[in-house]
TORKOL-4160 file (C-alpha; in steps of 0.2 Angstrom, whole numbers, padded with zeros to 4 digits, m for minus):
490
<pt num="1" X="0385" Y="0544" Z="0431"/>
<pt num="2" X="0387" Y="0534" Z="0447"/>
<pt num="3" X="0379" Y="0542" Z="0462"/>
<pt num="4" X="0390" Y="0549" Z="0476"/>
<pt num="5" X="0390" Y="0538" Z="0491"/>
<pt num="6" X="0381" Y="0545" Z="0507"/>
<pt num="7" X="0388" Y="0542" Z="0524"/>
<pt num="8" X="0375" Y="0543" Z="0538"/>
<pt num="9" X="0377" Y="0543" Z="0557"/>
<pt num="10" X="0376" Y="0527" Z="0567"/>
<pt num="11" X="0367" Y="0530" Z="0584"/>
<pt num="12" X="0359" Y="0517" Z="0595"/>
<pt num="13" X="0360" Y="0503" Z="0582"/>
<pt num="14" X="0353" Y="0513" Z="0567"/>
<pt num="15" X="0360" Y="0523" Z="0553"/>
<pt num="16" X="0352" Y="0540" Z="0551"/>
<pt num="17" X="0355" Y="0557" Z="0543"/>
<pt num="18" X="0359" Y="0572" Z="0554"/>
<pt num="19" X="0344" Y="0578" Z="0563"/>
<pt num="20" X="0344" Y="0594" Z="0553"/>
<pt num="21" X="0348" Y="0585" Z="0537"/>
<pt num="22" X="0364" Y="0595" Z="0535"/>
<pt num="23" X="0379" Y="0587" Z="0526"/>
<pt num="24" X="0397" Y="0590" Z="0520"/>
<pt num="25" X="0407" Y="0585" Z="0505"/>
<pt num="26" X="0423" Y="0575" Z="0505"/>
<pt num="27" X="0434" Y="0578" Z="0490"/>
<pt num="28" X="0448" Y="0568" Z="0483"/>
<pt num="29" X="0465" Y="0577" Z="0486"/>
<pt num="30" X="0471" Y="0574" Z="0469"/>
<pt num="31" X="0456" Y="0576" Z="0458"/>
<pt num="32" X="0446" Y="0588" Z="0469"/>
<pt num="33" X="0431" Y="0578" Z="0465"/>
<pt num="34" X="0417" Y="0575" Z="0478"/>
<pt num="35" X="0419" Y="0556" Z="0483"/>
<pt num="36" X="0407" Y="0556" Z="0498"/>
<pt num="37" X="0393" Y="0566" Z="0505"/>
<pt num="38" X="0393" Y="0564" Z="0524"/>
<pt num="39" X="0380" Y="0568" Z="0537"/>
<pt num="40" X="0385" Y="0583" Z="0548"/>
<pt num="41" X="0380" Y="0579" Z="0566"/>
<pt num="42" X="0372" Y="0592" Z="0576"/>
<pt num="43" X="0373" Y="0595" Z="0595"/>
<pt num="44" X="0357" Y="0585" Z="0597"/>
<pt num="45" X="0364" Y="0570" Z="0587"/>
<pt num="46" X="0380" Y="0570" Z="0598"/>
<pt num="47" X="0370" Y="0570" Z="0614"/>
<pt num="48" X="0359" Y="0556" Z="0607"/>
<pt num="49" X="0375" Y="0546" Z="0603"/>
<pt num="50" X="0382" Y="0549" Z="0621"/>
<pt num="51" X="0365" Y="0544" Z="0629"/>
<pt num="52" X="0363" Y="0529" Z="0618"/>
<pt num="53" X="0381" Y="0524" Z="0624"/>
<pt num="54" X="0376" Y="0527" Z="0642"/>
<pt num="55" X="0361" Y="0516" Z="0641"/>
<pt num="56" X="0371" Y="0502" Z="0633"/>
<pt num="57" X="0384" Y="0503" Z="0646"/>
<pt num="58" X="0372" Y="0497" Z="0659"/>
<pt num="59" X="0372" Y="0480" Z="0651"/>
<pt num="60" X="0388" Y="0479" Z="0641"/>
<pt num="61" X="0398" Y="0482" Z="0656"/>
<pt num="62" X="0392" Y="0465" Z="0663"/>
<pt num="63" X="0392" Y="0456" Z="0646"/>
<pt num="64" X="0401" Y="0439" Z="0647"/>
<pt num="65" X="0419" Y="0440" Z="0641"/>
<pt num="66" X="0417" Y="0426" Z="0628"/>
<pt num="67" X="0403" Y="0436" Z="0620"/>
<pt num="68" X="0415" Y="0451" Z="0618"/>
<pt num="69" X="0428" Y="0440" Z="0610"/>
<pt num="70" X="0416" Y="0432" Z="0599"/>
<pt num="71" X="0410" Y="0449" Z="0592"/>
<pt num="72" X="0427" Y="0454" Z="0588"/>
<pt num="73" X="0432" Y="0438" Z="0580"/>
<pt num="74" X="0417" Y="0438" Z="0569"/>
<pt num="75" X="0421" Y="0456" Z="0564"/>
<pt num="76" X="0439" Y="0451" Z="0560"/>
<pt num="77" X="0432" Y="0437" Z="0549"/>
<pt num="78" X="0421" Y="0449" Z="0540"/>
<pt num="79" X="0434" Y="0463" Z="0538"/>
<pt num="80" X="0446" Y="0450" Z="0531"/>
<pt num="81" X="0434" Y="0444" Z="0518"/>
<pt num="82" X="0436" Y="0449" Z="0500"/>
<pt num="83" X="0420" Y="0460" Z="0500"/>
<pt num="84" X="0426" Y="0471" Z="0514"/>
<pt num="85" X="0444" Y="0471" Z="0508"/>
<pt num="86" X="0439" Y="0478" Z="0491"/>
<pt num="87" X="0427" Y="0491" Z="0499"/>
<pt num="88" X="0441" Y="0497" Z="0511"/>
<pt num="89" X="0454" Y="0499" Z="0497"/>
<pt num="90" X="0442" Y="0508" Z="0485"/>
<pt num="91" X="0436" Y="0520" Z="0499"/>
<pt num="92" X="0453" Y="0524" Z="0506"/>
<pt num="93" X="0459" Y="0528" Z="0489"/>
<pt num="94" X="0444" Y="0538" Z="0485"/>
<pt num="95" X="0444" Y="0549" Z="0501"/>
<pt num="96" X="0463" Y="0551" Z="0504"/>
<pt num="97" X="0471" Y="0548" Z="0487"/>
<pt num="98" X="0482" Y="0534" Z="0495"/>
<pt num="99" X="0491" Y="0522" Z="0484"/>
<pt num="100" X="0485" Y="0505" Z="0481"/>
<pt num="101" X="0500" Y="0498" Z="0492"/>
<pt num="102" X="0495" Y="0509" Z="0507"/>
<pt num="103" X="0477" Y="0506" Z="0506"/>
<pt num="104" X="0480" Y="0487" Z="0504"/>
<pt num="105" X="0491" Y="0488" Z="0520"/>
<pt num="106" X="0478" Y="0497" Z="0530"/>
<pt num="107" X="0465" Y="0483" Z="0525"/>
<pt num="108" X="0477" Y="0468" Z="0527"/>
<pt num="109" X="0482" Y="0474" Z="0545"/>
<pt num="110" X="0464" Y="0476" Z="0550"/>
<pt num="111" X="0460" Y="0458" Z="0553"/>
<pt num="112" X="0475" Y="0454" Z="0564"/>
<pt num="113" X="0471" Y="0470" Z="0574"/>
<pt num="114" X="0454" Y="0464" Z="0578"/>
<pt num="115" X="0460" Y="0446" Z="0582"/>
<pt num="116" X="0473" Y="0453" Z="0594"/>
<pt num="117" X="0461" Y="0465" Z="0603"/>
<pt num="118" X="0449" Y="0450" Z="0605"/>
<pt num="119" X="0463" Y="0440" Z="0614"/>
<pt num="120" X="0464" Y="0454" Z="0627"/>
<pt num="121" X="0449" Y="0447" Z="0636"/>
<pt num="122" X="0462" Y="0436" Z="0644"/>
<pt num="123" X="0469" Y="0451" Z="0653"/>
<pt num="124" X="0453" Y="0456" Z="0661"/>
<pt num="125" X="0456" Y="0448" Z="0678"/>
<pt num="126" X="0459" Y="0454" Z="0695"/>
<pt num="127" X="0467" Y="0447" Z="0711"/>
<pt num="128" X="0463" Y="0443" Z="0729"/>
<pt num="129" X="0473" Y="0446" Z="0745"/>
<pt num="130" X="0471" Y="0447" Z="0764"/>
<pt num="131" X="0465" Y="0463" Z="0770"/>
<pt num="132" X="0475" Y="0474" Z="0783"/>
<pt num="133" X="0460" Y="0470" Z="0794"/>
<pt num="134" X="0463" Y="0453" Z="0802"/>
<pt num="135" X="0451" Y="0440" Z="0795"/>
<pt num="136" X="0446" Y="0452" Z="0780"/>
<pt num="137" X="0448" Y="0448" Z="0762"/>
<pt num="138" X="0451" Y="0460" Z="0747"/>
<pt num="139" X="0445" Y="0457" Z="0729"/>
<pt num="140" X="0453" Y="0469" Z="0716"/>
<pt num="141" X="0444" Y="0469" Z="0699"/>
<pt num="142" X="0447" Y="0478" Z="0682"/>
<pt num="143" X="0431" Y="0486" Z="0678"/>
<pt num="144" X="0425" Y="0496" Z="0663"/>
<pt num="145" X="0425" Y="0515" Z="0665"/>
<pt num="146" X="0409" Y="0521" Z="0656"/>
<pt num="147" X="0407" Y="0530" Z="0639"/>
<pt num="148" X="0423" Y="0533" Z="0630"/>
<pt num="149" X="0424" Y="0547" Z="0617"/>
<pt num="150" X="0436" Y="0542" Z="0603"/>
<pt num="151" X="0442" Y="0553" Z="0589"/>
<pt num="152" X="0452" Y="0544" Z="0575"/>
<pt num="153" X="0462" Y="0551" Z="0560"/>
<pt num="154" X="0462" Y="0549" Z="0541"/>
<pt num="155" X="0479" Y="0543" Z="0538"/>
<pt num="156" X="0477" Y="0525" Z="0542"/>
<pt num="157" X="0458" Y="0526" Z="0544"/>
<pt num="158" X="0454" Y="0508" Z="0546"/>
<pt num="159" X="0468" Y="0502" Z="0559"/>
<pt num="160" X="0468" Y="0518" Z="0569"/>
<pt num="161" X="0449" Y="0518" Z="0570"/>
<pt num="162" X="0450" Y="0500" Z="0576"/>
<pt num="163" X="0463" Y="0505" Z="0589"/>
<pt num="164" X="0452" Y="0519" Z="0595"/>
<pt num="165" X="0437" Y="0509" Z="0599"/>
<pt num="166" X="0443" Y="0491" Z="0601"/>
<pt num="167" X="0451" Y="0490" Z="0618"/>
<pt num="168" X="0438" Y="0502" Z="0626"/>
<pt num="169" X="0424" Y="0490" Z="0620"/>
<pt num="170" X="0433" Y="0474" Z="0625"/>
<pt num="171" X="0435" Y="0481" Z="0642"/>
<pt num="172" X="0416" Y="0483" Z="0644"/>
<pt num="173" X="0415" Y="0502" Z="0640"/>
<pt num="174" X="0404" Y="0509" Z="0626"/>
<pt num="175" X="0410" Y="0522" Z="0613"/>
<pt num="176" X="0405" Y="0537" Z="0604"/>
<pt num="177" X="0417" Y="0538" Z="0589"/>
<pt num="178" X="0420" Y="0554" Z="0579"/>
<pt num="179" X="0428" Y="0552" Z="0562"/>
<pt num="180" X="0440" Y="0563" Z="0553"/>
<pt num="181" X="0431" Y="0575" Z="0541"/>
<pt num="182" X="0443" Y="0568" Z="0527"/>
<pt num="183" X="0438" Y="0550" Z="0528"/>
<pt num="184" X="0420" Y="0547" Z="0536"/>
<pt num="185" X="0415" Y="0534" Z="0523"/>
<pt num="186" X="0431" Y="0524" Z="0526"/>
<pt num="187" X="0429" Y="0524" Z="0545"/>
<pt num="188" X="0411" Y="0519" Z="0544"/>
<pt num="189" X="0416" Y="0503" Z="0537"/>
<pt num="190" X="0423" Y="0497" Z="0554"/>
<pt num="191" X="0406" Y="0502" Z="0562"/>
<pt num="192" X="0398" Y="0491" Z="0548"/>
<pt num="193" X="0408" Y="0476" Z="0552"/>
<pt num="194" X="0405" Y="0477" Z="0570"/>
<pt num="195" X="0387" Y="0479" Z="0568"/>
<pt num="196" X="0386" Y="0465" Z="0556"/>
<pt num="197" X="0396" Y="0455" Z="0569"/>
<pt num="198" X="0381" Y="0458" Z="0581"/>
<pt num="199" X="0388" Y="0471" Z="0593"/>
<pt num="200" X="0373" Y="0476" Z="0603"/>
<pt num="201" X="0365" Y="0492" Z="0599"/>
<pt num="202" X="0372" Y="0508" Z="0608"/>
<pt num="203" X="0389" Y="0500" Z="0612"/>
<pt num="204" X="0397" Y="0509" Z="0597"/>
<pt num="205" X="0390" Y="0525" Z="0590"/>
<pt num="206" X="0397" Y="0534" Z="0576"/>
<pt num="207" X="0396" Y="0553" Z="0571"/>
<pt num="208" X="0405" Y="0563" Z="0558"/>
<pt num="209" X="0403" Y="0582" Z="0556"/>
<pt num="210" X="0409" Y="0596" Z="0545"/>
<pt num="211" X="0425" Y="0605" Z="0551"/>
<pt num="212" X="0416" Y="0620" Z="0557"/>
<pt num="213" X="0406" Y="0610" Z="0569"/>
<pt num="214" X="0419" Y="0601" Z="0578"/>
<pt num="215" X="0424" Y="0615" Z="0590"/>
<pt num="216" X="0406" Y="0615" Z="0596"/>
<pt num="217" X="0402" Y="0597" Z="0597"/>
<pt num="218" X="0418" Y="0591" Z="0605"/>
<pt num="219" X="0417" Y="0602" Z="0621"/>
<pt num="220" X="0399" Y="0597" Z="0623"/>
<pt num="221" X="0403" Y="0579" Z="0622"/>
<pt num="222" X="0418" Y="0580" Z="0634"/>
<pt num="223" X="0407" Y="0589" Z="0646"/>
<pt num="224" X="0393" Y="0576" Z="0646"/>
<pt num="225" X="0393" Y="0567" Z="0663"/>
<pt num="226" X="0392" Y="0550" Z="0655"/>
<pt num="227" X="0409" Y="0552" Z="0646"/>
<pt num="228" X="0423" Y="0546" Z="0657"/>
<pt num="229" X="0438" Y="0546" Z="0646"/>
<pt num="230" X="0444" Y="0553" Z="0629"/>
<pt num="231" X="0456" Y="0546" Z="0616"/>
<pt num="232" X="0462" Y="0556" Z="0602"/>
<pt num="233" X="0475" Y="0553" Z="0588"/>
<pt num="234" X="0480" Y="0568" Z="0578"/>
<pt num="235" X="0490" Y="0584" Z="0579"/>
<pt num="236" X="0497" Y="0590" Z="0595"/>
<pt num="237" X="0489" Y="0607" Z="0592"/>
<pt num="238" X="0471" Y="0599" Z="0593"/>
<pt num="239" X="0477" Y="0588" Z="0607"/>
<pt num="240" X="0481" Y="0603" Z="0618"/>
<pt num="241" X="0464" Y="0610" Z="0615"/>
<pt num="242" X="0455" Y="0593" Z="0619"/>
<pt num="243" X="0466" Y="0591" Z="0635"/>
<pt num="244" X="0462" Y="0609" Z="0641"/>
<pt num="245" X="0443" Y="0605" Z="0638"/>
<pt num="246" X="0445" Y="0588" Z="0647"/>
<pt num="247" X="0454" Y="0597" Z="0662"/>
<pt num="248" X="0439" Y="0607" Z="0666"/>
<pt num="249" X="0430" Y="0591" Z="0672"/>
<pt num="250" X="0446" Y="0582" Z="0677"/>
<pt num="251" X="0443" Y="0569" Z="0664"/>
<pt num="252" X="0458" Y="0558" Z="0658"/>
<pt num="253" X="0464" Y="0556" Z="0641"/>
<pt num="254" X="0474" Y="0545" Z="0630"/>
<pt num="255" X="0483" Y="0554" Z="0616"/>
<pt num="256" X="0494" Y="0550" Z="0601"/>
<pt num="257" X="0500" Y="0567" Z="0594"/>
<pt num="258" X="0512" Y="0563" Z="0580"/>
<pt num="259" X="0531" Y="0561" Z="0579"/>
<pt num="260" X="0548" Y="0567" Z="0573"/>
<pt num="261" X="0556" Y="0551" Z="0573"/>
<pt num="262" X="0575" Y="0551" Z="0573"/>
<pt num="263" X="0586" Y="0537" Z="0565"/>
<pt num="264" X="0603" Y="0537" Z="0572"/>
<pt num="265" X="0617" Y="0529" Z="0561"/>
<pt num="266" X="0634" Y="0524" Z="0569"/>
<pt num="267" X="0649" Y="0523" Z="0558"/>
<pt num="268" X="0650" Y="0504" Z="0559"/>
<pt num="269" X="0632" Y="0502" Z="0551"/>
<pt num="270" X="0628" Y="0493" Z="0536"/>
<pt num="271" X="0625" Y="0508" Z="0525"/>
<pt num="272" X="0616" Y="0500" Z="0510"/>
<pt num="273" X="0604" Y="0491" Z="0522"/>
<pt num="274" X="0601" Y="0507" Z="0532"/>
<pt num="275" X="0598" Y="0518" Z="0517"/>
<pt num="276" X="0584" Y="0507" Z="0511"/>
<pt num="277" X="0576" Y="0507" Z="0528"/>
<pt num="278" X="0578" Y="0526" Z="0530"/>
<pt num="279" X="0570" Y="0530" Z="0513"/>
<pt num="280" X="0556" Y="0517" Z="0516"/>
<pt num="281" X="0553" Y="0524" Z="0533"/>
<pt num="282" X="0553" Y="0543" Z="0528"/>
<pt num="283" X="0544" Y="0541" Z="0511"/>
<pt num="284" X="0530" Y="0528" Z="0514"/>
<pt num="285" X="0513" Y="0536" Z="0512"/>
<pt num="286" X="0522" Y="0552" Z="0507"/>
<pt num="287" X="0528" Y="0553" Z="0525"/>
<pt num="288" X="0510" Y="0554" Z="0532"/>
<pt num="289" X="0513" Y="0542" Z="0546"/>
<pt num="290" X="0516" Y="0547" Z="0564"/>
<pt num="291" X="0531" Y="0535" Z="0564"/>
<pt num="292" X="0539" Y="0542" Z="0548"/>
<pt num="293" X="0558" Y="0544" Z="0549"/>
<pt num="294" X="0559" Y="0563" Z="0549"/>
<pt num="295" X="0577" Y="0565" Z="0555"/>
<pt num="296" X="0592" Y="0555" Z="0550"/>
<pt num="297" X="0607" Y="0558" Z="0561"/>
<pt num="298" X="0624" Y="0550" Z="0557"/>
<pt num="299" X="0642" Y="0551" Z="0562"/>
<pt num="300" X="0652" Y="0563" Z="0550"/>
<pt num="301" X="0664" Y="0549" Z="0545"/>
<pt num="302" X="0650" Y="0540" Z="0535"/>
<pt num="303" X="0639" Y="0555" Z="0530"/>
<pt num="304" X="0644" Y="0556" Z="0512"/>
<pt num="305" X="0642" Y="0538" Z="0507"/>
<pt num="306" X="0626" Y="0537" Z="0517"/>
<pt num="307" X="0619" Y="0553" Z="0510"/>
<pt num="308" X="0623" Y="0547" Z="0492"/>
<pt num="309" X="0615" Y="0530" Z="0495"/>
<pt num="310" X="0599" Y="0539" Z="0502"/>
<pt num="311" X="0598" Y="0551" Z="0488"/>
<pt num="312" X="0600" Y="0538" Z="0475"/>
<pt num="313" X="0585" Y="0529" Z="0481"/>
<pt num="314" X="0574" Y="0543" Z="0485"/>
<pt num="315" X="0577" Y="0552" Z="0468"/>
<pt num="316" X="0569" Y="0537" Z="0460"/>
<pt num="317" X="0552" Y="0540" Z="0469"/>
<pt num="318" X="0539" Y="0550" Z="0462"/>
<pt num="319" X="0523" Y="0557" Z="0470"/>
<pt num="320" X="0507" Y="0560" Z="0460"/>
<pt num="321" X="0492" Y="0550" Z="0453"/>
<pt num="322" X="0496" Y="0532" Z="0454"/>
<pt num="323" X="0481" Y="0527" Z="0444"/>
<pt num="324" X="0486" Y="0537" Z="0429"/>
<pt num="325" X="0505" Y="0532" Z="0429"/>
<pt num="326" X="0507" Y="0516" Z="0440"/>
<pt num="327" X="0523" Y="0512" Z="0432"/>
<pt num="328" X="0532" Y="0528" Z="0438"/>
<pt num="329" X="0522" Y="0534" Z="0453"/>
<pt num="330" X="0525" Y="0527" Z="0470"/>
<pt num="331" X="0519" Y="0540" Z="0482"/>
<pt num="332" X="0502" Y="0548" Z="0485"/>
<pt num="333" X="0497" Y="0566" Z="0486"/>
<pt num="334" X="0496" Y="0574" Z="0503"/>
<pt num="335" X="0479" Y="0574" Z="0511"/>
<pt num="336" X="0475" Y="0592" Z="0506"/>
<pt num="337" X="0484" Y="0607" Z="0497"/>
<pt num="338" X="0485" Y="0616" Z="0514"/>
<pt num="339" X="0496" Y="0602" Z="0521"/>
<pt num="340" X="0507" Y="0603" Z="0505"/>
<pt num="341" X="0509" Y="0621" Z="0506"/>
<pt num="342" X="0514" Y="0620" Z="0524"/>
<pt num="343" X="0528" Y="0607" Z="0520"/>
<pt num="344" X="0535" Y="0618" Z="0506"/>
<pt num="345" X="0535" Y="0633" Z="0518"/>
<pt num="346" X="0544" Y="0623" Z="0531"/>
<pt num="347" X="0558" Y="0618" Z="0519"/>
<pt num="348" X="0559" Y="0637" Z="0513"/>
<pt num="349" X="0561" Y="0643" Z="0530"/>
<pt num="350" X="0575" Y="0630" Z="0533"/>
<pt num="351" X="0584" Y="0636" Z="0517"/>
<pt num="352" X="0583" Y="0654" Z="0523"/>
<pt num="353" X="0591" Y="0648" Z="0539"/>
<pt num="354" X="0606" Y="0641" Z="0530"/>
<pt num="355" X="0600" Y="0623" Z="0526"/>
<pt num="356" X="0604" Y="0615" Z="0510"/>
<pt num="357" X="0591" Y="0606" Z="0499"/>
<pt num="358" X="0600" Y="0590" Z="0493"/>
<pt num="359" X="0585" Y="0583" Z="0484"/>
<pt num="360" X="0569" Y="0592" Z="0478"/>
<pt num="361" X="0563" Y="0608" Z="0470"/>
<pt num="362" X="0554" Y="0615" Z="0485"/>
<pt num="363" X="0538" Y="0617" Z="0477"/>
<pt num="364" X="0521" Y="0608" Z="0475"/>
<pt num="365" X="0508" Y="0604" Z="0462"/>
<pt num="366" X="0491" Y="0606" Z="0471"/>
<pt num="367" X="0492" Y="0593" Z="0485"/>
<pt num="368" X="0507" Y="0584" Z="0478"/>
<pt num="369" X="0525" Y="0586" Z="0485"/>
<pt num="370" X="0539" Y="0577" Z="0478"/>
<pt num="371" X="0553" Y="0569" Z="0490"/>
<pt num="372" X="0565" Y="0581" Z="0498"/>
<pt num="373" X="0581" Y="0578" Z="0508"/>
<pt num="374" X="0587" Y="0594" Z="0517"/>
<pt num="375" X="0604" Y="0595" Z="0525"/>
<pt num="376" X="0610" Y="0607" Z="0539"/>
<pt num="377" X="0593" Y="0608" Z="0548"/>
<pt num="378" X="0596" Y="0612" Z="0566"/>
<pt num="379" X="0585" Y="0613" Z="0582"/>
<pt num="380" X="0576" Y="0629" Z="0583"/>
<pt num="381" X="0571" Y="0628" Z="0564"/>
<pt num="382" X="0553" Y="0623" Z="0562"/>
<pt num="383" X="0558" Y="0609" Z="0550"/>
<pt num="384" X="0568" Y="0601" Z="0565"/>
<pt num="385" X="0556" Y="0605" Z="0578"/>
<pt num="386" X="0539" Y="0601" Z="0571"/>
<pt num="387" X="0531" Y="0586" Z="0562"/>
<pt num="388" X="0531" Y="0589" Z="0543"/>
<pt num="389" X="0519" Y="0575" Z="0539"/>
<pt num="390" X="0526" Y="0575" Z="0521"/>
<pt num="391" X="0540" Y="0567" Z="0510"/>
<pt num="392" X="0554" Y="0576" Z="0519"/>
<pt num="393" X="0570" Y="0569" Z="0527"/>
<pt num="394" X="0581" Y="0580" Z="0537"/>
<pt num="395" X="0599" Y="0574" Z="0537"/>
<pt num="396" X="0611" Y="0579" Z="0551"/>
<pt num="397" X="0628" Y="0574" Z="0557"/>
<pt num="398" X="0639" Y="0574" Z="0572"/>
<pt num="399" X="0656" Y="0568" Z="0577"/>
<pt num="400" X="0653" Y="0557" Z="0593"/>
<pt num="401" X="0639" Y="0545" Z="0599"/>
<pt num="402" X="0635" Y="0557" Z="0613"/>
<pt num="403" X="0632" Y="0571" Z="0601"/>
<pt num="404" X="0621" Y="0560" Z="0590"/>
<pt num="405" X="0610" Y="0555" Z="0605"/>
<pt num="406" X="0609" Y="0573" Z="0611"/>
<pt num="407" X="0602" Y="0578" Z="0593"/>
<pt num="408" X="0590" Y="0563" Z="0593"/>
<pt num="409" X="0583" Y="0569" Z="0610"/>
<pt num="410" X="0582" Y="0587" Z="0604"/>
<pt num="411" X="0563" Y="0586" Z="0601"/>
<pt num="412" X="0547" Y="0587" Z="0610"/>
<pt num="413" X="0541" Y="0571" Z="0601"/>
<pt num="414" X="0546" Y="0554" Z="0608"/>
<pt num="415" X="0536" Y="0540" Z="0599"/>
<pt num="416" X="0548" Y="0530" Z="0590"/>
<pt num="417" X="0566" Y="0529" Z="0584"/>
<pt num="418" X="0579" Y="0518" Z="0575"/>
<pt num="419" X="0597" Y="0515" Z="0578"/>
<pt num="420" X="0610" Y="0507" Z="0565"/>
<pt num="421" X="0625" Y="0498" Z="0571"/>
<pt num="422" X="0633" Y="0481" Z="0570"/>
<pt num="423" X="0639" Y="0481" Z="0588"/>
<pt num="424" X="0625" Y="0473" Z="0599"/>
<pt num="425" X="0632" Y="0479" Z="0615"/>
<pt num="426" X="0633" Y="0497" Z="0609"/>
<pt num="427" X="0616" Y="0495" Z="0602"/>
<pt num="428" X="0609" Y="0491" Z="0619"/>
<pt num="429" X="0618" Y="0505" Z="0627"/>
<pt num="430" X="0614" Y="0519" Z="0614"/>
<pt num="431" X="0596" Y="0513" Z="0612"/>
<pt num="432" X="0593" Y="0515" Z="0630"/>
<pt num="433" X="0599" Y="0533" Z="0629"/>
<pt num="434" X="0587" Y="0538" Z="0615"/>
<pt num="435" X="0571" Y="0545" Z="0622"/>
<pt num="436" X="0557" Y="0536" Z="0613"/>
<pt num="437" X="0543" Y="0523" Z="0616"/>
<pt num="438" X="0551" Y="0511" Z="0604"/>
<pt num="439" X="0569" Y="0510" Z="0597"/>
<pt num="440" X="0571" Y="0499" Z="0582"/>
<pt num="441" X="0589" Y="0492" Z="0581"/>
<pt num="442" X="0593" Y="0490" Z="0562"/>
<pt num="443" X="0575" Y="0492" Z="0557"/>
<pt num="444" X="0564" Y="0506" Z="0552"/>
<pt num="445" X="0556" Y="0519" Z="0563"/>
<pt num="446" X="0539" Y="0513" Z="0555"/>
<pt num="447" X="0537" Y="0499" Z="0568"/>
<pt num="448" X="0530" Y="0497" Z="0586"/>
<pt num="449" X="0525" Y="0482" Z="0596"/>
<pt num="450" X="0506" Y="0480" Z="0597"/>
<pt num="451" X="0508" Y="0468" Z="0612"/>
<pt num="452" X="0514" Y="0482" Z="0623"/>
<pt num="453" X="0501" Y="0495" Z="0619"/>
<pt num="454" X="0506" Y="0510" Z="0608"/>
<pt num="455" X="0512" Y="0528" Z="0612"/>
<pt num="456" X="0527" Y="0538" Z="0616"/>
<pt num="457" X="0534" Y="0545" Z="0632"/>
<pt num="458" X="0525" Y="0561" Z="0634"/>
<pt num="459" X="0527" Y="0579" Z="0627"/>
<pt num="460" X="0520" Y="0583" Z="0610"/>
<pt num="461" X="0519" Y="0564" Z="0606"/>
<pt num="462" X="0505" Y="0562" Z="0619"/>
<pt num="463" X="0502" Y="0552" Z="0634"/>
<pt num="464" X="0493" Y="0536" Z="0640"/>
<pt num="465" X="0493" Y="0520" Z="0630"/>
<pt num="466" X="0480" Y="0511" Z="0620"/>
<pt num="467" X="0480" Y="0497" Z="0632"/>
<pt num="468" X="0469" Y="0488" Z="0645"/>
<pt num="469" X="0476" Y="0498" Z="0660"/>
<pt num="470" X="0471" Y="0514" Z="0652"/>
<pt num="471" X="0453" Y="0509" Z="0649"/>
<pt num="472" X="0449" Y="0501" Z="0665"/>
<pt num="473" X="0448" Y="0506" Z="0683"/>
<pt num="474" X="0454" Y="0494" Z="0697"/>
<pt num="475" X="0440" Y="0493" Z="0710"/>
<pt num="476" X="0442" Y="0484" Z="0726"/>
<pt num="477" X="0429" Y="0475" Z="0736"/>
<pt num="478" X="0434" Y="0473" Z="0755"/>
<pt num="479" X="0425" Y="0459" Z="0764"/>
<pt num="480" X="0426" Y="0463" Z="0783"/>
<pt num="481" X="0426" Y="0450" Z="0796"/>
<pt num="482" X="0411" Y="0448" Z="0808"/>
<pt num="483" X="0412" Y="0455" Z="0826"/>
<pt num="484" X="0425" Y="0468" Z="0823"/>
<pt num="485" X="0429" Y="0480" Z="0837"/>
<pt num="486" X="0428" Y="0499" Z="0834"/>
<pt num="487" X="0435" Y="0513" Z="0844"/>
<pt num="488" X="0422" Y="0523" Z="0853"/>
<pt num="489" X="0409" Y="0510" Z="0852"/>
<pt num="490" X="0418" Y="0494" Z="0856"/>
């Protein structure tokens, strides 16, 4: 029997166990088998990681931009190699029960992400202009902030880990990265690649810890004077706790806190094309994506043919163990049975409120939930208001375009949306009225443009963006002219 892989902490350029030798188990959501044993960081370990990052910042802040770019390009080459791709796919599937397709996507996207972030060194420039003092000059520079505390999730563990650390490091910051307790071995692969690419010690430090320790470690890390900013991707519930802790020290945050993406379908839309995109957007990775299509809102005149087309496609999909039945299983289990139970309860509550389950049996088998379509869900119901993070599509309808827009905006979430229409002028008008960070016209909600950063417009979605502006300070140097005259002293 093969030994269970062990995940250690990475602090000041060295892999090490927890200082008290404590560990926690990571179990596959489908089989419940232990697939990883991870070091459970202590408060001393976390402090050591922050202090290592603080020491490294003194030199990394002043590192040449070509050096930073070279490290990331080398890491991109490594992570795109067959060795790393195979390791990533195997580990994602073991820890999160993802399908082969989703694991391969996360792996394939990683190289392009690193190459893109490497290119951002070109944006690290300032400007110069005359001072308001006659004869003086001002130099404004983008400078690194210090130590960044980054917390990354399990659902796209490679690309979201890269996003959490790459821009901060490219900007000259150093990072303490905390993994999800559900995917520590997978996320450690990103650290391995950057270490192999010769990222200097202390620039990136990696900790993982058992679920019970996070409420102790995270406040202590945020409180440390070396930590200047926090970024977090995860639930809005946890995001609010982190924001409250950061507010004690007036430390800024960048958050991405989920979504409830609406897809608005107008009566002139190509319904076959829309149906394929809507099912893809809602069911991919069993809906465990922040950009999943959770709400389909269409005009009543097309509701029956659109719902029929969606149902016909969705009923062909099956969730379960892809390895045991690859011919028939397209969707993964959810990341744990508690999440599956929550999804089923949300559907039951909607039923009790008068909603109709068009597809699905409103049950689960362990962590497995089959695709569901629920009609007649309204604002005020939990299934409308809260992110489900499951294979569930809410289907709603209204008469007018104004009513559709009002329903689309009836949400705290504002990350992404989509709009279906053949009328280009109407598309531009309606898309501008939907409150989301990115509106995809005749395309899936599962899409956003990397070149413009990422994030929604506020509320439960989060705030700030994963962009150069959010991980640098603009500092000014003012050169005063000689022989100035001053009040009082001449």
